[in-house]
TIMIKE-716018 format. One record per residue (C-alpha): residue number from 1; z, y, x. Coordinates in nm, 2 decimals. Example, Ala and Ser with C-alpha at 12.3 -4.5 7.8 and 13.67 -1.06 7.14 Angstrom:
<rs>
+-----+--------+--------+--------+
:  nr :      w :      v :      u :
+-----+--------+--------+--------+
:   1 :   0.78 :  -0.45 :   1.23 :
:   2 :   0.71 :  -0.11 :   1.37 :
+-----+--------+--------+--------+
</rs>
This chain:
<rs>
+-----+--------+--------+--------+
:  nr :      w :      v :      u :
+-----+--------+--------+--------+
:   1 :   0.00 :   0.00 :   0.00 :
:   2 :  -0.09 :   0.35 :   0.12 :
:   3 :   0.18 :   0.60 :   0.22 :
:   4 :   0.25 :   0.85 :  -0.06 :
:   5 :   0.42 :   1.11 :   0.16 :
:   6 :   0.36 :   1.47 :   0.08 :
:   7 :   0.19 :   1.53 :   0.41 :
:   8 :  -0.05 :   1.23 :   0.36 :
:   9 :  -0.14 :   1.36 :   0.01 :
:  10 :  -0.19 :   1.71 :   0.13 :
:  11 :  -0.41 :   1.58 :   0.41 :
:  12 :  -0.62 :   1.38 :   0.15 :
:  13 :  -0.66 :   1.70 :  -0.06 :
:  14 :  -0.77 :   1.91 :   0.24 :
:  15 :  -1.01 :   1.64 :   0.36 :
:  16 :  -1.14 :   1.57 :   0.00 :
:  17 :  -1.05 :   1.20 :   0.03 :
:  18 :  -0.94 :   0.96 :  -0.23 :
:  19 :  -0.56 :   0.97 :  -0.28 :
:  20 :  -0.55 :   0.59 :  -0.35 :
:  21 :  -0.73 :   0.44 :  -0.05 :
:  22 :  -0.73 :   0.76 :   0.17 :
:  23 :  -1.08 :   0.68 :   0.29 :
:  24 :  -1.34 :   0.73 :   0.01 :
:  25 :  -1.50 :   1.07 :  -0.03 :
:  26 :  -1.43 :   1.26 :  -0.35 :
:  27 :  -1.75 :   1.47 :  -0.32 :
:  28 :  -2.12 :   1.38 :  -0.26 :
:  29 :  -2.21 :   1.74 :  -0.19 :
:  30 :  -2.03 :   2.07 :  -0.22 :
:  31 :  -2.07 :   2.09 :  -0.60 :
:  32 :  -2.12 :   1.72 :  -0.69 :
:  33 :  -1.81 :   1.52 :  -0.74 :
:  34 :  -1.82 :   1.14 :  -0.73 :
:  35 :  -1.72 :   0.98 :  -1.06 :
:  36 :  -1.54 :   0.71 :  -0.87 :
:  37 :  -1.43 :   0.64 :  -0.51 :
:  38 :  -1.71 :   0.48 :  -0.31 :
:  39 :  -1.45 :   0.26 :  -0.13 :
:  40 :  -1.19 :   0.14 :  -0.38 :
:  41 :  -1.38 :   0.23 :  -0.70 :
:  42 :  -1.10 :   0.41 :  -0.89 :
:  43 :  -1.22 :   0.65 :  -1.14 :
:  44 :  -1.11 :   1.00 :  -1.04 :
:  45 :  -1.11 :   1.18 :  -1.38 :
:  46 :  -1.12 :   0.96 :  -1.69 :
:  47 :  -1.08 :   1.23 :  -1.95 :
:  48 :  -1.30 :   1.54 :  -1.99 :
:  49 :  -1.00 :   1.77 :  -2.03 :
:  50 :  -0.87 :   1.69 :  -1.68 :
:  51 :  -1.10 :   1.96 :  -1.54 :
:  52 :  -0.89 :   2.22 :  -1.71 :
:  53 :  -0.62 :   2.19 :  -1.45 :
:  54 :  -0.86 :   2.24 :  -1.17 :
:  55 :  -0.97 :   2.56 :  -1.34 :
:  56 :  -0.61 :   2.69 :  -1.31 :
:  57 :  -0.63 :   2.63 :  -0.94 :
:  58 :  -0.97 :   2.81 :  -0.93 :
:  59 :  -0.81 :   3.10 :  -1.12 :
:  60 :  -0.52 :   3.11 :  -0.86 :
:  61 :  -0.78 :   3.12 :  -0.58 :
:  62 :  -0.97 :   3.40 :  -0.75 :
:  63 :  -0.66 :   3.60 :  -0.83 :
:  64 :  -0.52 :   3.56 :  -0.48 :
:  65 :  -0.84 :   3.66 :  -0.30 :
:  66 :  -0.89 :   3.95 :  -0.54 :
:  67 :  -0.54 :   4.09 :  -0.47 :
:  68 :  -0.56 :   4.05 :  -0.10 :
:  69 :  -0.90 :   4.22 :  -0.09 :
:  70 :  -0.78 :   4.49 :  -0.32 :
:  71 :  -0.48 :   4.56 :  -0.09 :
:  72 :  -0.71 :   4.58 :   0.21 :
:  73 :  -0.96 :   4.81 :   0.04 :
:  74 :  -0.69 :   5.03 :  -0.10 :
:  75 :  -0.52 :   5.08 :   0.23 :
:  76 :  -0.82 :   5.11 :   0.46 :
:  77 :  -1.11 :   5.27 :   0.26 :
:  78 :  -1.18 :   5.55 :   0.03 :
:  79 :  -1.45 :   5.39 :  -0.19 :
:  80 :  -1.53 :   5.48 :  -0.55 :
:  81 :  -1.38 :   5.27 :  -0.82 :
:  82 :  -1.71 :   5.12 :  -0.92 :
:  83 :  -1.79 :   5.00 :  -0.56 :
:  84 :  -1.44 :   4.86 :  -0.52 :
:  85 :  -1.47 :   4.67 :  -0.85 :
:  86 :  -1.81 :   4.53 :  -0.75 :
:  87 :  -1.67 :   4.42 :  -0.41 :
:  88 :  -1.36 :   4.27 :  -0.56 :
:  89 :  -1.56 :   4.07 :  -0.82 :
:  90 :  -1.79 :   3.94 :  -0.55 :
:  91 :  -1.50 :   3.83 :  -0.34 :
:  92 :  -1.33 :   3.66 :  -0.63 :
:  93 :  -1.64 :   3.47 :  -0.74 :
:  94 :  -1.73 :   3.39 :  -0.38 :
:  95 :  -1.39 :   3.25 :  -0.30 :
:  96 :  -1.40 :   3.02 :  -0.61 :
:  97 :  -1.74 :   2.89 :  -0.51 :
:  98 :  -1.63 :   2.84 :  -0.15 :
:  99 :  -1.30 :   2.67 :  -0.24 :
: 100 :  -1.45 :   2.45 :  -0.52 :
: 101 :  -1.41 :   2.12 :  -0.34 :
: 102 :  -1.06 :   2.20 :  -0.23 :
: 103 :  -0.94 :   2.29 :  -0.58 :
: 104 :  -1.10 :   1.99 :  -0.73 :
: 105 :  -0.96 :   1.76 :  -0.46 :
: 106 :  -0.61 :   1.91 :  -0.49 :
: 107 :  -0.62 :   1.86 :  -0.87 :
: 108 :  -0.73 :   1.50 :  -0.82 :
: 109 :  -0.43 :   1.44 :  -0.60 :
: 110 :  -0.20 :   1.60 :  -0.86 :
: 111 :  -0.36 :   1.37 :  -1.13 :
: 112 :  -0.29 :   1.08 :  -0.90 :
: 113 :   0.07 :   1.18 :  -0.86 :
: 114 :   0.11 :   1.21 :  -1.24 :
: 115 :  -0.01 :   0.85 :  -1.28 :
: 116 :  -0.36 :   0.94 :  -1.41 :
: 117 :  -0.53 :   0.75 :  -1.13 :
: 118 :  -0.43 :   0.40 :  -1.06 :
: 119 :  -0.57 :   0.13 :  -0.84 :
: 120 :  -0.78 :  -0.11 :  -1.05 :
: 121 :  -0.66 :  -0.46 :  -1.09 :
: 122 :  -0.90 :  -0.73 :  -0.96 :
: 123 :  -1.12 :  -0.87 :  -1.23 :
: 124 :  -1.12 :  -1.24 :  -1.30 :
: 125 :  -1.46 :  -1.40 :  -1.31 :
: 126 :  -1.55 :  -1.73 :  -1.46 :
: 127 :  -1.72 :  -1.98 :  -1.24 :
: 128 :  -1.89 :  -2.30 :  -1.35 :
: 129 :  -1.66 :  -2.55 :  -1.50 :
: 130 :  -1.45 :  -2.30 :  -1.69 :
: 131 :  -1.21 :  -2.22 :  -1.41 :
: 132 :  -1.13 :  -1.86 :  -1.32 :
: 133 :  -1.11 :  -1.71 :  -0.98 :
: 134 :  -1.02 :  -1.37 :  -0.84 :
+-----+--------+--------+--------+
</rs>
């Protein structure tokens, strides 16, 4: 069984790796998430509503980057309000797009911690003669 320490799970989230086997990739590309782990075949998000939690993380990233950028602009520049708003919106949207895999990966780890992702039990298959094997 894999180690469920906080540092191991944080490492999985930052590396976009499966929280169950710690090896399979969560993403195929920057915006394309795998439905299941390519190694251990657990399904990452079973319910459509599970993406809502990741949107909360996206909102936190956007709000954080907006506030940091606003503070920097307010303290170091004398731009018009319209220009500042444009820059702040671009920074917030860009940060969400840039951090998309990390927020989805972090939410996948949180779903795993809540018991929403479980290792699949081996399926029994029937062989000739009516006996079952693993």
